[in-house]
NUNUKE-969160 format. One line per 8 residues: their letters; for each residue y, z, x negated of C-alpha. Coordinates in steps of 0.05 Angstrom, whole numbers, padded with zeros to 5 digits, always signed. Layout:
N
a = Y Z X  ... .
END
This chain:
196
mdgqpise = -01657 -00640 -02259  -01619 -00677 -02316  -01681 -00724 -02315  -01730 -00668 -02319  -01778 -00660 -02263  -01781 -00592 -02226  -01838 -00570 -02187  -01823 -00500 -02169 .
gvelvdyl = -01763 -00461 -02150  -01772 -00416 -02206  -01761 -00471 -02256  -01695 -00494 -02216  -01670 -00420 -02223  -01689 -00414 -02300  -01659 -00478 -02318  -01591 -00465 -02276 .
qghagaev = -01591 -00394 -02305  -01590 -00425 -02376  -01535 -00476 -02361  -01473 -00434 -02340  -01409 -00472 -02344  -01447 -00536 -02366  -01453 -00595 -02312  -01525 -00609 -02289 .
ridvrrgg = -01546 -00667 -02252  -01596 -00656 -02195  -01633 -00716 -02164  -01652 -00698 -02091  -01685 -00743 -02038  -01642 -00753 -01974  -01665 -00797 -01922  -01716 -00833 -01965 .
eivtlpvt = -01666 -00848 -02022  -01652 -00809 -02087  -01582 -00779 -02091  -01555 -00752 -02155  -01512 -00692 -02148  -01468 -00662 -02205  -01466 -00590 -02204  -01431 -00534 -02254 .
peagddgk = -01470 -00468 -02247  -01417 -00414 -02247  -01432 -00352 -02293  -01449 -00287 -02256  -01435 -00219 -02280  -01500 -00222 -02323  -01474 -00290 -02353  -01529 -00332 -02319 .
grigvglg = -01515 -00395 -02283  -01517 -00398 -02207  -01500 -00453 -02158  -01502 -00410 -02095  -01560 -00442 -02057  -01624 -00412 -02024  -01690 -00439 -02037  -01734 -00452 -01976 .
syrrlpfg = -01808 -00471 -01983  -01832 -00471 -01909  -01872 -00524 -01880  -01922 -00539 -01827  -01997 -00551 -01852  -02059 -00558 -01812  -02099 -00493 -01811  -02150 -00511 -01866 .
eavvesvr = -02095 -00533 -01912  -02054 -00471 -01897  -02116 -00426 -01917  -02119 -00465 -01983  -02045 -00462 -01997  -02048 -00385 -01980  -02103 -00372 -02030  -02068 -00415 -02085 .
ynvdivhk = -02004 -00378 -02072  -02037 -00311 -02076  -02074 -00330 -02141  -02004 -00354 -02167  -01970 -00287 -02153  -02024 -00247 -02190  -02021 -00298 -02248  -01946 -00291 -02255 .
slqilgkl = -01955 -00216 -02248  -02004 -00217 -02309  -01953 -00260 -02343  -01897 -00210 -02330  -01942 -00152 -02356  -01955 -00189 -02422  -01882 -00203 -02433  -01870 -00132 -02420 .
ftrqisak = -01918 -00110 -02470  -01892 -00160 -02525  -01819 -00144 -02505  -01801 -00214 -02486  -01768 -00184 -02427  -01742 -00115 -02408  -01773 -00071 -02364  -01703 -00058 -02327 .
ssfsgpie = -01698 -00126 -02302  -01776 -00133 -02285  -01787 -00069 -02241  -01757 -00053 -02175  -01767 +00012 -02138  -01753 +00037 -02070  -01677 +00030 -02074  -01681 -00041 -02097 .
iaaisgea = -01738 -00057 -02048  -01696 -00030 -01990  -01637 -00073 -02010  -01677 -00135 -02017  -01713 -00122 -01950  -01644 -00116 -01916  -01621 -00184 -01946  -01688 -00215 -01923 .
arsgwkel = -01683 -00184 -01851  -01611 -00213 -01848  -01637 -00280 -01869  -01690 -00282 -01815  -01759 -00262 -01796  -01793 -00313 -01840  -01759 -00288 -01902  -01777 -00217 -01882 .
vflmgfls = -01848 -00234 -01867  -01853 -00271 -01935  -01825 -00208 -01970  -01874 -00161 -01933  -01934 -00210 -01960  -01907 -00214 -02030  -01899 -00138 -02030  -01974 -00125 -02004 .
isigfmnl = -02001 -00176 -02056  -01963 -00145 -02113  -01985 -00074 -02093  -02053 -00095 -02085  -02055 -00125 -02155  -02023 -00061 -02183  -02072 -00015 -02147  -02129 -00053 -02182 .
lpipvldg = -02103 -00041 -02253  -02151 +00006 -02293  -02104 +00064 -02290  -02142 +00130 -02267  -02120 +00156 -02200  -02113 +00086 -02176  -02173 +00042 -02146  -02174 +00003 -02208 .
ghiailti = -02185 +00065 -02249  -02241 +00091 -02201  -02276 +00021 -02211  -02266 +00024 -02287  -02298 +00095 -02287  -02357 +00074 -02240  -02368 +00012 -02288  -02374 +00058 -02348 .
esllrrdm = -02418 +00102 -02315  -02465 +00045 -02293  -02466 +00022 -02365  -02480 +00091 -02393  -02532 +00101 -02336  -02504 +00172 -02326  -02444 +00211 -02299  -02385 +00221 -02342 .
pmmvkerl = -02373 +00297 -02351  -02328 +00326 -02292  -02277 +00352 -02345  -02270 +00284 -02375  -02259 +00254 -02306  -02208 +00311 -02291  -02166 +00295 -02355  -02168 +00220 -02341 .
tqvgfmml = -02141 +00232 -02269  -02087 +00279 -02295  -02063 +00230 -02346  -02066 +00172 -02295  -02024 +00216 -02246  -01976 +00233 -02304  -01967 +00160 -02319  -01954 +00143 -02249 .
mtlmavvi = -01898 +00194 -02240  -01868 +00178 -02304  -01866 +00103 -02280  -01839 +00121 -02214  -01783 +00162 -02249  -01765 +00104 -02293  -01765 +00051 -02239  -01720 +00096 -02195 .
ffdlakhw = -01672 +00110 -02256  -01670 +00033 -02266  -01655 +00025 -02189  -01598 +00074 -02194  -01571 +00039 -02254  -01572 -00029 -02222  -01533 -00006 -02159  -01490 +00048 -02191 .
plgs = -01482 +00028 -02263  -01465 +00086 -02309  -01392 +00091 -02328  -01369 +00061 -02262 .
END
């Protein structure tokens, strides 16, 4: 794209979003030869450039390669999730654009189901990995919180007082309820913007 190699769909989307209204030259391989396509991304409601194409990354692989690719892809999702969390804490990205709650997930699931079973299964796998990763964060109430408490107890070589465990669980529960309320608010704001 404009002479720069693009190895992932995310890079393509990021590049196009930053070039709304400007012509972009995309080199694609068709039938063994390279064809250059001039494209001008149109600005959406959010001001980001779009060209109206869907990205597909499905290909048949032998079983062994498929297992290796699956592990690589799972690790990649976890790595990107960690990057997003880091950017949230450093305020490089907003929480509103990064989190999706039940309303947004239902809307995305509907789009995936209309696109075909591959997209729906892909989304189900992506959500499972994301939820599994979040569940392992060291937040009391979640599995990661229990693992963290057990690790601390094993280092101390004694049980933590029950009152401390109860308070940690209460704090973790309140954190999760607050996060859930915020995410649902963001979902409502995306689908029914205030003042509209």
